[in-house]
CHARMM-style PDB file with segment names, atoms N, HN, CA, C and O in Angstrom:
ATOM      1  N   MET     1     -13.588 -20.495  23.986  1.00  0.00      PROA
ATOM      2  CA  MET     1     -14.806 -19.746  24.240  1.00  0.00      PROA
ATOM      3  C   MET     1     -14.850 -18.562  23.279  1.00  0.00      PROA
ATOM      4  O   MET     1     -13.859 -17.870  23.047  1.00  0.00      PROA
ATOM      5  N   GLU     2     -16.045 -18.363  22.737  1.00  0.00      PROA
ATOM      6  HN  GLU     2     -16.850 -18.925  22.926  1.00  0.00      PROA
ATOM      7  CA  GLU     2     -16.245 -17.250  21.827  1.00  0.00      PROA
ATOM      8  C   GLU     2     -17.578 -16.587  22.122  1.00  0.00      PROA
ATOM      9  O   GLU     2     -18.551 -17.260  22.460  1.00  0.00      PROA
ATOM     10  N   GLU     3     -17.624 -15.267  21.995  1.00  0.00      PROA
ATOM     11  HN  GLU     3     -16.834 -14.720  21.720  1.00  0.00      PROA
ATOM     12  CA  GLU     3     -18.837 -14.514  22.269  1.00  0.00      PROA
ATOM     13  C   GLU     3     -19.671 -14.378  20.994  1.00  0.00      PROA
ATOM     14  O   GLU     3     -19.148 -14.058  19.927  1.00  0.00      PROA
ATOM     15  N   TYR     4     -20.974 -14.627  21.125  1.00  0.00      PROA
ATOM     16  HN  TYR     4     -21.398 -14.887  21.992  1.00  0.00      PROA
ATOM     17  CA  TYR     4     -21.911 -14.481  20.008  1.00  0.00      PROA
ATOM     18  C   TYR     4     -23.063 -13.598  20.457  1.00  0.00      PROA
ATOM     19  O   TYR     4     -23.453 -13.608  21.625  1.00  0.00      PROA
ATOM     20  N   PHE     5     -23.600 -12.837  19.517  1.00  0.00      PROA
ATOM     21  HN  PHE     5     -23.283 -12.830  18.569  1.00  0.00      PROA
ATOM     22  CA  PHE     5     -24.692 -11.916  19.791  1.00  0.00      PROA
ATOM     23  C   PHE     5     -25.956 -12.386  19.074  1.00  0.00      PROA
ATOM     24  O   PHE     5     -25.892 -12.915  17.965  1.00  0.00      PROA
ATOM     25  N   PHE     6     -27.102 -12.186  19.720  1.00  0.00      PROA
ATOM     26  HN  PHE     6     -27.154 -11.756  20.622  1.00  0.00      PROA
ATOM     27  CA  PHE     6     -28.389 -12.539  19.127  1.00  0.00      PROA
ATOM     28  C   PHE     6     -29.471 -11.690  19.776  1.00  0.00      PROA
ATOM     29  O   PHE     6     -29.240 -11.043  20.798  1.00  0.00      PROA
ATOM     30  N   GLN     7     -30.659 -11.700  19.171  1.00  0.00      PROA
ATOM     31  HN  GLN     7     -30.848 -12.226  18.342  1.00  0.00      PROA
ATOM     32  CA  GLN     7     -31.776 -10.925  19.700  1.00  0.00      PROA
ATOM     33  C   GLN     7     -32.661 -11.780  20.589  1.00  0.00      PROA
ATOM     34  O   GLN     7     -32.933 -12.942  20.288  1.00  0.00      PROA
ATOM     35  N   CYS     8     -33.101 -11.191  21.680  1.00  0.00      PROA
ATOM     36  HN  CYS     8     -32.880 -10.247  21.924  1.00  0.00      PROA
ATOM     37  CA  CYS     8     -34.064 -11.847  22.559  1.00  0.00      PROA
ATOM     38  C   CYS     8     -35.388 -11.984  21.806  1.00  0.00      PROA
ATOM     39  O   CYS     8     -35.838 -11.013  21.197  1.00  0.00      PROA
ATOM     40  N   PRO     9     -36.030 -13.165  21.827  1.00  0.00      PROA
ATOM     41  CA  PRO     9     -37.307 -13.345  21.130  1.00  0.00      PROA
ATOM     42  C   PRO     9     -38.493 -12.655  21.824  1.00  0.00      PROA
ATOM     43  O   PRO     9     -39.601 -12.640  21.289  1.00  0.00      PROA
ATOM     44  N   TYR    10     -38.262 -12.095  22.995  1.00  0.00      PROA
ATOM     45  HN  TYR    10     -37.361 -12.107  23.430  1.00  0.00      PROA
ATOM     46  CA  TYR    10     -39.332 -11.403  23.722  1.00  0.00      PROA
ATOM     47  C   TYR    10     -39.232  -9.888  23.553  1.00  0.00      PROA
ATOM     48  O   TYR    10     -40.181  -9.246  23.104  1.00  0.00      PROA
ATOM     49  N   CYS    11     -38.085  -9.322  23.913  1.00  0.00      PROA
ATOM     50  HN  CYS    11     -37.314  -9.843  24.278  1.00  0.00      PROA
ATOM     51  CA  CYS    11     -37.945  -7.859  23.923  1.00  0.00      PROA
ATOM     52  C   CYS    11     -37.131  -7.328  22.747  1.00  0.00      PROA
ATOM     53  O   CYS    11     -37.041  -6.113  22.569  1.00  0.00      PROA
ATOM     54  N   TRP    12     -36.536  -8.205  21.940  1.00  0.00      PROA
ATOM     55  HN  TRP    12     -36.610  -9.192  22.084  1.00  0.00      PROA
ATOM     56  CA  TRP    12     -35.767  -7.879  20.730  1.00  0.00      PROA
ATOM     57  C   TRP    12     -34.468  -7.134  21.009  1.00  0.00      PROA
ATOM     58  O   TRP    12     -33.841  -6.616  20.085  1.00  0.00      PROA
ATOM     59  N   GLU    13     -34.057  -7.074  22.278  1.00  0.00      PROA
ATOM     60  HN  GLU    13     -34.566  -7.494  23.029  1.00  0.00      PROA
ATOM     61  CA  GLU    13     -32.765  -6.462  22.596  1.00  0.00      PROA
ATOM     62  C   GLU    13     -31.642  -7.412  22.198  1.00  0.00      PROA
ATOM     63  O   GLU    13     -31.801  -8.631  22.248  1.00  0.00      PROA
ATOM     64  N   GLU    14     -30.515  -6.845  21.806  1.00  0.00      PROA
ATOM     65  HN  GLU    14     -30.386  -5.854  21.765  1.00  0.00      PROA
ATOM     66  CA  GLU    14     -29.354  -7.663  21.477  1.00  0.00      PROA
ATOM     67  C   GLU    14     -28.665  -8.081  22.773  1.00  0.00      PROA
ATOM     68  O   GLU    14     -28.345  -7.242  23.615  1.00  0.00      PROA
ATOM     69  N   ILE    15     -28.440  -9.380  22.922  1.00  0.00      PROA
ATOM     70  HN  ILE    15     -28.700 -10.061  22.238  1.00  0.00      PROA
ATOM     71  CA  ILE    15     -27.729  -9.904  24.085  1.00  0.00      PROA
ATOM     72  C   ILE    15     -26.601 -10.799  23.578  1.00  0.00      PROA
ATOM     73  O   ILE    15     -26.563 -11.160  22.401  1.00  0.00      PROA
ATOM     74  N   SER    16     -25.695 -11.149  24.465  1.00  0.00      PROA
ATOM     75  HN  SER    16     -25.725 -10.856  25.420  1.00  0.00      PROA
ATOM     76  CA  SER    16     -24.558 -11.970  24.054  1.00  0.00      PROA
ATOM     77  C   SER    16     -24.382 -13.145  24.999  1.00  0.00      PROA
ATOM     78  O   SER    16     -24.873 -13.141  26.128  1.00  0.00      PROA
ATOM     79  N   MET    17     -23.675 -14.144  24.512  1.00  0.00      PROA
ATOM     80  HN  MET    17     -23.276 -14.148  23.595  1.00  0.00      PROA
ATOM     81  CA  MET    17     -23.401 -15.342  25.304  1.00  0.00      PROA
ATOM     82  C   MET    17     -22.077 -15.940  24.843  1.00  0.00      PROA
ATOM     83  O   MET    17     -21.739 -15.890  23.660  1.00  0.00      PROA
ATOM     84  N   LEU    18     -21.338 -16.504  25.785  1.00  0.00      PROA
ATOM     85  HN  LEU    18     -21.612 -16.545  26.745  1.00  0.00      PROA
ATOM     86  CA  LEU    18     -20.096 -17.194  25.458  1.00  0.00      PROA
ATOM     87  C   LEU    18     -20.382 -18.663  25.223  1.00  0.00      PROA
ATOM     88  O   LEU    18     -21.062 -19.304  26.025  1.00  0.00      PROA
ATOM     89  N   PHE    19     -19.859 -19.206  24.110  1.00  0.00      PROA
ATOM     90  HN  PHE    19     -19.307 -18.685  23.458  1.00  0.00      PROA
ATOM     91  CA  PHE    19     -20.018 -20.622  23.788  1.00  0.00      PROA
ATOM     92  C   PHE    19     -18.656 -21.278  23.682  1.00  0.00      PROA
ATOM     93  O   PHE    19     -17.692 -20.665  23.224  1.00  0.00      PROA
ATOM     94  N   ASP    20     -18.585 -22.525  24.106  1.00  0.00      PROA
ATOM     95  HN  ASP    20     -19.368 -23.023  24.478  1.00  0.00      PROA
ATOM     96  CA  ASP    20     -17.402 -23.345  23.900  1.00  0.00      PROA
ATOM     97  C   ASP    20     -17.500 -23.932  22.497  1.00  0.00      PROA
ATOM     98  O   ASP    20     -18.314 -24.825  22.261  1.00  0.00      PROA
ATOM     99  N   THR    21     -16.692 -23.449  21.573  1.00  0.00      PROA
ATOM    100  HN  THR    21     -16.031 -22.724  21.765  1.00  0.00      PROA
ATOM    101  CA  THR    21     -16.796 -23.845  20.170  1.00  0.00      PROA
ATOM    102  C   THR    21     -16.289 -25.263  19.912  1.00  0.00      PROA
ATOM    103  O   THR    21     -16.427 -25.770  18.799  1.00  0.00      PROA
ATOM    104  N   SER    22     -15.708 -25.908  20.914  1.00  0.00      PROA
ATOM    105  HN  SER    22     -15.595 -25.497  21.819  1.00  0.00      PROA
ATOM    106  CA  SER    22     -15.226 -27.281  20.729  1.00  0.00      PROA
ATOM    107  C   SER    22     -16.323 -28.320  20.941  1.00  0.00      PROA
ATOM    108  O   SER    22     -16.119 -29.498  20.645  1.00  0.00      PROA
ATOM    109  N   ILE    23     -17.490 -27.903  21.453  1.00  0.00      PROA
ATOM    110  HN  ILE    23     -17.656 -26.946  21.694  1.00  0.00      PROA
ATOM    111  CA  ILE    23     -18.619 -28.807  21.678  1.00  0.00      PROA
ATOM    112  C   ILE    23     -19.603 -28.628  20.530  1.00  0.00      PROA
ATOM    113  O   ILE    23     -20.139 -27.537  20.335  1.00  0.00      PROA
ATOM    114  N   ARG    24     -19.843 -29.697  19.767  1.00  0.00      PROA
ATOM    115  HN  ARG    24     -19.407 -30.583  19.925  1.00  0.00      PROA
ATOM    116  CA  ARG    24     -20.645 -29.607  18.539  1.00  0.00      PROA
ATOM    117  C   ARG    24     -22.094 -29.187  18.804  1.00  0.00      PROA
ATOM    118  O   ARG    24     -22.524 -28.144  18.310  1.00  0.00      PROA
ATOM    119  N   ASN    25     -22.844 -29.963  19.562  1.00  0.00      PROA
ATOM    120  HN  ASN    25     -22.495 -30.809  19.963  1.00  0.00      PROA
ATOM    121  CA  ASN    25     -24.254 -29.670  19.872  1.00  0.00      PROA
ATOM    122  C   ASN    25     -24.368 -29.172  21.306  1.00  0.00      PROA
ATOM    123  O   ASN    25     -23.828 -29.781  22.230  1.00  0.00      PROA
ATOM    124  N   GLN    26     -25.065 -28.073  21.483  1.00  0.00      PROA
ATOM    125  HN  GLN    26     -25.504 -27.578  20.733  1.00  0.00      PROA
ATOM    126  CA  GLN    26     -25.252 -27.519  22.818  1.00  0.00      PROA
ATOM    127  C   GLN    26     -26.701 -27.079  22.968  1.00  0.00      PROA
ATOM    128  O   GLN    26     -27.378 -26.783  21.983  1.00  0.00      PROA
ATOM    129  N   GLN    27     -27.170 -27.038  24.211  1.00  0.00      PROA
ATOM    130  HN  GLN    27     -26.620 -27.279  25.011  1.00  0.00      PROA
ATOM    131  CA  GLN    27     -28.511 -26.529  24.489  1.00  0.00      PROA
ATOM    132  C   GLN    27     -28.483 -25.845  25.850  1.00  0.00      PROA
ATOM    133  O   GLN    27     -27.995 -26.406  26.831  1.00  0.00      PROA
ATOM    134  N   TYR    28     -29.004 -24.646  25.895  1.00  0.00      PROA
ATOM    135  HN  TYR    28     -29.400 -24.190  25.098  1.00  0.00      PROA
ATOM    136  CA  TYR    28     -29.042 -23.864  27.126  1.00  0.00      PROA
ATOM    137  C   TYR    28     -30.418 -23.257  27.292  1.00  0.00      PROA
ATOM    138  O   TYR    28     -31.132 -23.018  26.318  1.00  0.00      PROA
ATOM    139  N   ILE    29     -30.778 -23.012  28.538  1.00  0.00      PROA
ATOM    140  HN  ILE    29     -30.198 -23.206  29.329  1.00  0.00      PROA
ATOM    141  CA  ILE    29     -31.925 -22.168  28.851  1.00  0.00      PROA
ATOM    142  C   ILE    29     -31.386 -21.080  29.761  1.00  0.00      PROA
ATOM    143  O   ILE    29     -30.923 -21.344  30.871  1.00  0.00      PROA
ATOM    144  N   GLU    30     -31.456 -19.852  29.268  1.00  0.00      PROA
ATOM    145  HN  GLU    30     -31.832 -19.637  28.366  1.00  0.00      PROA
ATOM    146  CA  GLU    30     -30.930 -18.701  29.988  1.00  0.00      PROA
ATOM    147  C   GLU    30     -31.989 -17.619  30.024  1.00  0.00      PROA
ATOM    148  O   GLU    30     -32.814 -17.514  29.117  1.00  0.00      PROA
ATOM    149  N   ASP    31     -31.965 -16.822  31.065  1.00  0.00      PROA
ATOM    150  HN  ASP    31     -31.294 -16.907  31.802  1.00  0.00      PROA
ATOM    151  CA  ASP    31     -32.856 -15.666  31.138  1.00  0.00      PROA
ATOM    152  C   ASP    31     -32.242 -14.500  30.383  1.00  0.00      PROA
ATOM    153  O   ASP    31     -31.033 -14.276  30.449  1.00  0.00      PROA
ATOM    154  N   CYS    32     -33.077 -13.760  29.666  1.00  0.00      PROA
ATOM    155  HN  CYS    32     -34.058 -13.942  29.613  1.00  0.00      PROA
ATOM    156  CA  CYS    32     -32.626 -12.561  28.972  1.00  0.00      PROA
ATOM    157  C   CYS    32     -32.067 -11.577  29.997  1.00  0.00      PROA
ATOM    158  O   CYS    32     -32.647 -11.396  31.068  1.00  0.00      PROA
ATOM    159  N   GLU    33     -30.949 -10.945  29.672  1.00  0.00      PROA
ATOM    160  HN  GLU    33     -30.478 -11.091  28.802  1.00  0.00      PROA
ATOM    161  CA  GLU    33     -30.321  -9.963  30.564  1.00  0.00      PROA
ATOM    162  C   GLU    33     -31.183  -8.715  30.740  1.00  0.00      PROA
ATOM    163  O   GLU    33     -31.039  -7.991  31.724  1.00  0.00      PROA
ATOM    164  N   VAL    34     -32.076  -8.466  29.788  1.00  0.00      PROA
ATOM    165  HN  VAL    34     -32.193  -9.054  28.988  1.00  0.00      PROA
ATOM    166  CA  VAL    34     -32.865  -7.240  29.795  1.00  0.00      PROA
ATOM    167  C   VAL    34     -34.262  -7.472  30.386  1.00  0.00      PROA
ATOM    168  O   VAL    34     -34.651  -6.796  31.338  1.00  0.00      PROA
ATOM    169  N   CYS    35     -35.016  -8.427  29.821  1.00  0.00      PROA
ATOM    170  HN  CYS    35     -34.699  -8.976  29.047  1.00  0.00      PROA
ATOM    171  CA  CYS    35     -36.412  -8.615  30.245  1.00  0.00      PROA
ATOM    172  C   CYS    35     -36.616  -9.811  31.184  1.00  0.00      PROA
ATOM    173  O   CYS    35     -37.711  -9.993  31.716  1.00  0.00      PROA
ATOM    174  N   CYS    36     -35.588 -10.616  31.390  1.00  0.00      PROA
ATOM    175  HN  CYS    36     -34.699 -10.468  30.958  1.00  0.00      PROA
ATOM    176  CA  CYS    36     -35.589 -11.748  32.327  1.00  0.00      PROA
ATOM    177  C   CYS    36     -36.466 -12.931  31.912  1.00  0.00      PROA
ATOM    178  O   CYS    36     -36.694 -13.829  32.723  1.00  0.00      PROA
ATOM    179  N   ASN    37     -36.957 -12.956  30.687  1.00  0.00      PROA
ATOM    180  HN  ASN    37     -36.772 -12.227  30.029  1.00  0.00      PROA
ATOM    181  CA  ASN    37     -37.721 -14.106  30.207  1.00  0.00      PROA
ATOM    182  C   ASN    37     -36.770 -15.234  29.802  1.00  0.00      PROA
ATOM    183  O   ASN    37     -35.651 -14.972  29.360  1.00  0.00      PROA
ATOM    184  N   PRO    38     -37.212 -16.493  29.951  1.00  0.00      PROA
ATOM    185  CA  PRO    38     -36.345 -17.627  29.609  1.00  0.00      PROA
ATOM    186  C   PRO    38     -36.232 -17.829  28.093  1.00  0.00      PROA
ATOM    187  O   PRO    38     -37.221 -17.749  27.365  1.00  0.00      PROA
ATOM    188  N   ILE    39     -35.019 -18.088  27.645  1.00  0.00      PROA
ATOM    189  HN  ILE    39     -34.215 -18.153  28.237  1.00  0.00      PROA
ATOM    190  CA  ILE    39     -34.728 -18.285  26.225  1.00  0.00      PROA
ATOM    191  C   ILE    39     -34.052 -19.636  26.058  1.00  0.00      PROA
ATOM    192  O   ILE    39     -33.131 -19.969  26.804  1.00  0.00      PROA
ATOM    193  N   GLU    40     -34.506 -20.415  25.081  1.00  0.00      PROA
ATOM    194  HN  GLU    40     -35.254 -20.144  24.475  1.00  0.00      PROA
ATOM    195  CA  GLU    40     -33.835 -21.668  24.726  1.00  0.00      PROA
ATOM    196  C   GLU    40     -32.823 -21.348  23.630  1.00  0.00      PROA
ATOM    197  O   GLU    40     -33.170 -20.776  22.597  1.00  0.00      PROA
ATOM    198  N   ILE    41     -31.572 -21.724  23.868  1.00  0.00      PROA
ATOM    199  HN  ILE    41     -31.290 -22.190  24.707  1.00  0.00      PROA
ATOM    200  CA  ILE    41     -30.469 -21.400  22.964  1.00  0.00      PROA
ATOM    201  C   ILE    41     -29.814 -22.695  22.518  1.00  0.00      PROA
ATOM    202  O   ILE    41     -29.352 -23.483  23.344  1.00  0.00      PROA
ATOM    203  N   ASN    42     -29.776 -22.917  21.196  1.00  0.00      PROA
ATOM    204  HN  ASN    42     -30.151 -22.277  20.525  1.00  0.00      PROA
ATOM    205  CA  ASN    42     -29.228 -24.157  20.635  1.00  0.00      PROA
ATOM    206  C   ASN    42     -28.188 -23.840  19.559  1.00  0.00      PROA
ATOM    207  O   ASN    42     -28.540 -23.719  18.385  1.00  0.00      PROA
ATOM    208  N   PRO    43     -26.914 -23.705  19.938  1.00  0.00      PROA
ATOM    209  CA  PRO    43     -25.885 -23.500  18.925  1.00  0.00      PROA
ATOM    210  C   PRO    43     -25.366 -24.840  18.391  1.00  0.00      PROA
ATOM    211  O   PRO    43     -25.342 -25.840  19.108  1.00  0.00      PROA
ATOM    212  N   LEU    44     -24.955 -24.841  17.127  1.00  0.00      PROA
ATOM    213  HN  LEU    44     -24.975 -24.029  16.544  1.00  0.00      PROA
ATOM    214  CA  LEU    44     -24.369 -26.020  16.496  1.00  0.00      PROA
ATOM    215  C   LEU    44     -23.050 -25.593  15.857  1.00  0.00      PROA
ATOM    216  O   LEU    44     -23.012 -24.660  15.055  1.00  0.00      PROA
ATOM    217  N   PHE    45     -21.975 -26.283  16.220  1.00  0.00      PROA
ATOM    218  HN  PHE    45     -22.006 -27.041  16.872  1.00  0.00      PROA
ATOM    219  CA  PHE    45     -20.639 -25.955  15.720  1.00  0.00      PROA
ATOM    220  C   PHE    45     -20.086 -27.092  14.889  1.00  0.00      PROA
ATOM    221  O   PHE    45     -20.370 -28.264  15.139  1.00  0.00      PROA
ATOM    222  N   GLN    46     -19.290 -26.727  13.895  1.00  0.00      PROA
ATOM    223  HN  GLN    46     -19.059 -25.776  13.692  1.00  0.00      PROA
ATOM    224  CA  GLN    46     -18.573 -27.709  13.091  1.00  0.00      PROA
ATOM    225  C   GLN    46     -17.159 -27.165  12.887  1.00  0.00      PROA
ATOM    226  O   GLN    46     -16.975 -26.068  12.360  1.00  0.00      PROA
ATOM    227  N   ASN    47     -16.173 -27.939  13.309  1.00  0.00      PROA
ATOM    228  HN  ASN    47     -16.322 -28.830  13.737  1.00  0.00      PROA
ATOM    229  CA  ASN    47     -14.770 -27.529  13.220  1.00  0.00      PROA
ATOM    230  C   ASN    47     -14.534 -26.168  13.885  1.00  0.00      PROA
ATOM    231  O   ASN    47     -13.771 -25.347  13.377  1.00  0.00      PROA
ATOM    232  N   GLY    48     -15.190 -25.941  15.016  1.00  0.00      PROA
ATOM    233  HN  GLY    48     -15.810 -26.608  15.429  1.00  0.00      PROA
ATOM    234  CA  GLY    48     -15.014 -24.704  15.765  1.00  0.00      PROA
ATOM    235  C   GLY    48     -15.751 -23.504  15.200  1.00  0.00      PROA
ATOM    236  O   GLY    48     -15.614 -22.399  15.725  1.00  0.00      PROA
ATOM    237  N   GLU    49     -16.535 -23.695  14.134  1.00  0.00      PROA
ATOM    238  HN  GLU    49     -16.646 -24.592  13.708  1.00  0.00      PROA
ATOM    239  CA  GLU    49     -17.292 -22.612  13.513  1.00  0.00      PROA
ATOM    240  C   GLU    49     -18.777 -22.783  13.792  1.00  0.00      PROA
ATOM    241  O   GLU    49     -19.305 -23.892  13.710  1.00  0.00      PROA
ATOM    242  N   LEU    50     -19.442 -21.698  14.117  1.00  0.00      PROA
ATOM    243  HN  LEU    50     -19.013 -20.798  14.183  1.00  0.00      PROA
ATOM    244  CA  LEU    50     -20.888 -21.723  14.332  1.00  0.00      PROA
ATOM    245  C   LEU    50     -21.576 -21.920  12.986  1.00  0.00      PROA
ATOM    246  O   LEU    50     -21.413 -21.099  12.084  1.00  0.00      PROA
ATOM    247  N   ILE    51     -22.352 -23.010  12.840  1.00  0.00      PROA
ATOM    248  HN  ILE    51     -22.484 -23.677  13.573  1.00  0.00      PROA
ATOM    249  CA  ILE    51     -23.047 -23.255  11.575  1.00  0.00      PROA
ATOM    250  C   ILE    51     -24.558 -23.063  11.706  1.00  0.00      PROA
ATOM    251  O   ILE    51     -25.253 -22.924  10.699  1.00  0.00      PROA
ATOM    252  N   ASN    52     -25.075 -23.053  12.944  1.00  0.00      PROA
ATOM    253  HN  ASN    52     -24.511 -23.166  13.762  1.00  0.00      PROA
ATOM    254  CA  ASN    52     -26.503 -22.813  13.151  1.00  0.00      PROA
ATOM    255  C   ASN    52     -26.713 -22.330  14.580  1.00  0.00      PROA
ATOM    256  O   ASN    52     -26.064 -22.812  15.508  1.00  0.00      PROA
ATOM    257  N   LEU    53     -27.619 -21.380  14.752  1.00  0.00      PROA
ATOM    258  HN  LEU    53     -28.147 -20.989  13.999  1.00  0.00      PROA
ATOM    259  CA  LEU    53     -27.963 -20.880  16.080  1.00  0.00      PROA
ATOM    260  C   LEU    53     -29.469 -20.693  16.135  1.00  0.00      PROA
ATOM    261  O   LEU    53     -30.019 -19.816  15.468  1.00  0.00      PROA
ATOM    262  N   GLU    54     -30.141 -21.527  16.941  1.00  0.00      PROA
ATOM    263  HN  GLU    54     -29.695 -22.240  17.483  1.00  0.00      PROA
ATOM    264  CA  GLU    54     -31.583 -21.417  17.127  1.00  0.00      PROA
ATOM    265  C   GLU    54     -31.851 -20.738  18.455  1.00  0.00      PROA
ATOM    266  O   GLU    54     -31.319 -21.139  19.490  1.00  0.00      PROA
ATOM    267  N   ILE    55     -32.678 -19.707  18.417  1.00  0.00      PROA
ATOM    268  HN  ILE    55     -33.110 -19.380  17.576  1.00  0.00      PROA
ATOM    269  CA  ILE    55     -33.076 -18.961  19.606  1.00  0.00      PROA
ATOM    270  C   ILE    55     -34.587 -19.028  19.680  1.00  0.00      PROA
ATOM    271  O   ILE    55     -35.268 -18.589  18.753  1.00  0.00      PROA
ATOM    272  N   ASN    56     -35.131 -19.572  20.769  1.00  0.00      PROA
ATOM    273  HN  ASN    56     -34.578 -19.928  21.522  1.00  0.00      PROA
ATOM    274  CA  ASN    56     -36.571 -19.764  20.889  1.00  0.00      PROA
ATOM    275  C   ASN    56     -37.085 -19.254  22.223  1.00  0.00      PROA
ATOM    276  O   ASN    56     -36.411 -19.351  23.249  1.00  0.00      PROA
ATOM    277  N   SER    57     -38.298 -18.706  22.188  1.00  0.00      PROA
ATOM    278  HN  SER    57     -38.846 -18.627  21.355  1.00  0.00      PROA
ATOM    279  CA  SER    57     -38.982 -18.374  23.437  1.00  0.00      PROA
ATOM    280  C   SER    57     -39.511 -19.671  24.039  1.00  0.00      PROA
ATOM    281  O   SER    57     -39.684 -20.667  23.336  1.00  0.00      PROA
ATOM    282  N   ILE    58     -39.763 -19.652  25.322  1.00  0.00      PROA
ATOM    283  HN  ILE    58     -39.623 -18.843  25.893  1.00  0.00      PROA
ATOM    284  CA  ILE    58     -40.275 -20.823  26.024  1.00  0.00      PROA
ATOM    285  C   ILE    58     -41.703 -20.510  26.481  1.00  0.00      PROA
ATOM    286  O   ILE    58     -41.951 -19.527  27.178  1.00  0.00      PROA
ATOM    287  N   GLU    59     -42.624 -21.368  26.070  1.00  0.00      PROA
ATOM    288  HN  GLU    59     -42.423 -22.167  25.503  1.00  0.00      PROA
ATOM    289  CA  GLU    59     -44.029 -21.179  26.458  1.00  0.00      PROA
ATOM    290  C   GLU    59     -44.170 -21.359  27.965  1.00  0.00      PROA
ATOM    291  O   GLU    59     -43.659 -22.317  28.545  1.00  0.00      PROA
ATOM    292  N   GLN    60     -44.867 -20.424  28.577  1.00  0.00      PROA
ATOM    293  HN  GLN    60     -45.282 -19.645  28.106  1.00  0.00      PROA
ATOM    294  CA  GLN    60     -45.061 -20.499  30.035  1.00  0.00      PROA
ATOM    295  C   GLN    60     -46.520 -20.642  30.356  1.00  0.00      PROA
ATOM    296  OT1 GLN    60     -46.889 -20.722  31.528  1.00  0.00      PROA
TER     297      GLN     60
END
């Protein structure tokens, strides 16, 4: 598990999340810790290294 930081696409606050770096493709929907809006989080790992991180707002 490793902690990564990114900005919320709604309120632009920096938030963090723990990812299991042994899983190549992941997808999560989590609420922002600050504004509580849902965020789609898609990290991509290769050999335990983060190679891409997509952070998207969810249309409501």
